[in-house]
C-alpha positions in Angstrom: 52.8 120.9 114.4 55.5 119.0 113.2 54.2 116.4 110.6 55.8 113.8 108.6 56.8 115.3 105.4 58.8 112.9 103.2 61.2 114.3 100.9 59.7 117.7 100.5 59.5 120.0 103.4 56.0 121.2 104.2 55.5 124.9 105.1 54.3 125.1 108.4 54.6 128.0 111.8 57.8 128.1 113.4 58.0 126.7 117.0 58.1 130.3 118.3 55.3 131.4 116.7 53.2 128.2 117.7 54.2 129.7 121.1 52.8 133.0 120.7 49.6 131.6 118.9 49.2 129.1 121.9 49.5 131.7 124.7 47.3 134.1 123.0 44.5 131.7 122.9 45.1 129.8 126.2 42.8 130.9 129.3 44.6 128.6 131.9 47.9 127.4 133.0 50.0 125.9 135.9 52.6 127.8 137.7 55.3 125.6 139.6 57.1 128.0 141.9 58.5 127.3 145.4 57.7 123.7 145.3 54.2 124.4 144.9 51.7 124.1 142.0 49.1 127.3 141.1 46.4 126.5 138.6 45.3 129.6 137.2 42.4 130.7 135.2 43.6 133.7 133.2 43.7 135.2 129.7 47.8 135.3 128.8 49.6 137.5 126.3 53.2 137.2 125.1 54.7 140.7 124.4 58.4 139.9 123.1 59.5 137.4 125.6 57.5 139.0 128.5 54.2 136.9 129.3 51.5 139.0 131.1 48.8 137.3 133.6 46.4 137.9 136.0 46.0 136.6 139.9 43.6 137.9 142.7 44.9 140.0 145.3 45.0 137.1 148.1 46.1 134.4 145.7 49.5 132.5 147.1 51.3 133.3 144.1 50.8 137.1 144.2 52.1 137.0 147.6 55.1 134.7 146.7 56.0 137.5 143.9 55.5 140.4 146.3 58.1 138.8 148.7 60.6 138.3 145.4 62.2 141.6 145.0 64.8 140.2 142.0 61.9 138.3 140.4 60.2 134.5 141.5 61.8 131.9 139.6 59.0 130.0 137.9 58.0 127.5 135.3 54.8 127.6 133.4 53.0 124.6 131.9 50.5 125.2 129.1 48.3 122.4 127.3 47.0 122.9 123.9 43.9 121.1 123.3 42.1 120.4 120.0 38.8 122.4 120.1 37.2 119.4 117.9 36.5 116.6 119.6 39.1 113.6 118.6 41.0 111.0 120.0 44.0 112.2 121.7 42.9 115.8 121.9 46.2 117.4 123.3 47.9 118.7 120.5 51.2 120.2 122.3 52.3 120.7 125.7 54.3 123.9 126.4 56.8 124.4 129.0 58.1 128.1 129.8 61.1 129.0 132.1 61.5 132.4 133.8 61.2 134.9 136.2 58.1 136.4 137.6 57.5 139.9 138.8 54.4 142.2 140.2 53.1 144.8 137.6 50.5 146.7 138.8 46.9 146.2 139.9 44.2 145.6 137.6 42.0 148.2 136.6 39.2 147.0 138.9 41.5 146.7 141.9 40.5 143.2 142.6 43.4 141.4 141.0 47.2 141.9 140.0 49.0 141.6 136.8 52.1 139.6 136.8 54.8 139.6 134.2 57.0 136.6 133.5 60.2 137.1 131.8 60.6 134.3 129.8 64.2 132.8 129.8 63.4 129.5 127.2 60.5 127.5 126.4 59.9 123.9 125.3 57.0 122.6 123.0 56.4 119.1 122.9 53.8 117.5 120.1 53.4 114.2 119.3 55.8 114.5 116.5 58.8 115.9 118.5 60.4 118.2 121.0 62.0 121.7 120.3 63.2 124.6 122.1 63.8 128.3 121.6 65.0 131.0 123.7 63.8 134.7 124.7 65.5 136.0 121.6 63.6 133.4 119.4 60.2 134.6 120.8 60.8 138.5 120.7 61.3 138.2 117.3 58.2 136.2 116.5 54.8 136.8 116.4 51.3 134.6 116.2 49.7 133.1 113.1 47.3 135.7 112.0 44.4 132.8 111.9 45.3 132.1 115.7 42.8 134.1 117.2 40.0 132.2 115.0 41.4 128.9 114.7 38.7 127.2 117.3 35.7 129.0 116.0 36.6 128.3 112.0 37.7 124.4 112.9 34.1 124.0 115.0 32.4 125.3 112.3 34.0 123.0 109.7 33.4 120.3 111.7 30.0 121.2 112.4 28.4 122.4 109.5 30.7 121.3 106.8 30.8 117.3 107.0 30.5 117.4 103.0 33.6 119.6 102.3 35.6 117.2 104.8 34.5 114.2 102.7 35.5 116.4 99.2 39.0 117.3 100.8 39.6 113.4 101.5 40.0 112.9 97.7 43.4 114.7 98.1 44.7 112.3 100.5 46.7 109.2 99.6 43.9 106.3 99.3 46.1 104.0 101.6 45.5 106.0 104.5 41.5 105.9 103.9 41.4 101.8 104.1 39.3 101.0 106.7 37.1 104.2 106.2 38.6 106.3 109.1 36.5 109.0 110.7 38.1 112.4 109.3 37.9 115.4 111.4 39.7 119.1 111.1 42.4 119.0 113.9 44.4 122.0 113.6 44.7 125.2 110.9 47.1 128.2 110.4 48.2 130.4 107.4 49.8 127.8 105.7 47.1 125.0 105.8 44.7 122.7 107.2 45.6 119.7 109.4 43.2 116.6 109.2 43.0 113.6 111.9 42.2 110.3 110.4 40.8 108.0 113.3 41.1 104.5 112.3 39.8 101.7 115.0 43.5 100.8 115.5 44.6 104.5 115.8 45.2 107.8 114.0 47.0 109.5 111.6 47.3 113.2 111.0 47.8 114.8 107.4 48.5 118.2 106.5 46.8 119.9 103.2 49.0 122.8 102.2 47.5 126.0 100.8 48.7 127.1 97.4 49.4 130.4 99.0 49.6 131.4 102.7 46.3 133.0 104.2 46.9 136.6 105.4 43.1 136.7 107.4 40.1 135.0 107.8 38.7 136.1 104.5 41.8 134.8 102.6 41.4 131.5 104.4 38.1 131.4 102.8 39.6 131.7 99.6 42.5 129.1 100.2 39.6 126.5 101.3 37.8 127.0 98.2 41.1 126.5 96.1 41.6 123.3 98.1 38.0 122.0 97.3 38.4 122.9 93.7 41.6 120.8 93.7 39.9 118.0 95.1 37.1 118.1 92.7 38.7 118.5 89.6 41.6 115.8 90.6 44.4 118.6 90.8 47.8 117.4 93.2 48.3 119.4 96.4 51.0 119.2 98.8 50.7 117.2 101.9 52.8 116.4 105.0 
C-alpha cells in the first residue's frame, strides 16, 4: 500500500509481493473472456507467474478453455477488501492479463484446475497505480504475514481497542483533530497501517516496525516494540 512518505522512504512490500499476497488470500475473481464475464468463487494460488484456479466441469469457462488449443486470452479482476469494517473498504483492485489453459481434473473429479500464464498485472490503490511483468512476479513471493493478516487485524480491532489508543500517541497530533475513529487497515512484515476516519473523510498512516517481522511470533514482538515506543514517547517512522 503506497502511502505519502514525505522526505523519507517508508519500507513496504513491492507491487509484485503485494500481488502474490493478494492472490494467495483471495477466494473469488472475475474472468473476462470472449466478451463474457465469469464470476468464480475459488481459491487462487500464484506460482511464479502462473496462476492456478478451479472451475466446475460444466462451467462455460471450462468449455471455452477446452476449445482454445493455444490458450484462451483472458483478463482477471480481483478486489482486495479490508477485513475490518472501515469506510471505503476496497484497498486495491488487481487486473491481470494472460492466457488460460486447462490443467487437469480435480481429485474429486467434479471440477477442473486451470492455469493462467500471466503476461502482466496492474495494481491500483487509492495512492496510485503500478504495473508489473511476468518476470517481476516470477522473482517475488508473498509477504510472510499475508495468510494471517485478516485474523490478526480483526483480533486487534475487536479485542485490543486499548492498544490502538496507545498507538495513536505515535501519530502527528494534527491528524487526530476532531477525534477520528482509528481502525487497523492493513499489516505486513514492515509495519501496521491505521485508518483514521473523520466525519469529512479519512486518512491512512503507516507505523513502521523497528525491524521487519519474519513470522507471526515476530509480529507480536514488533507490536510490543511499537507500544513501548508510544508509552515512552519514542519516535517511530511513519508514512
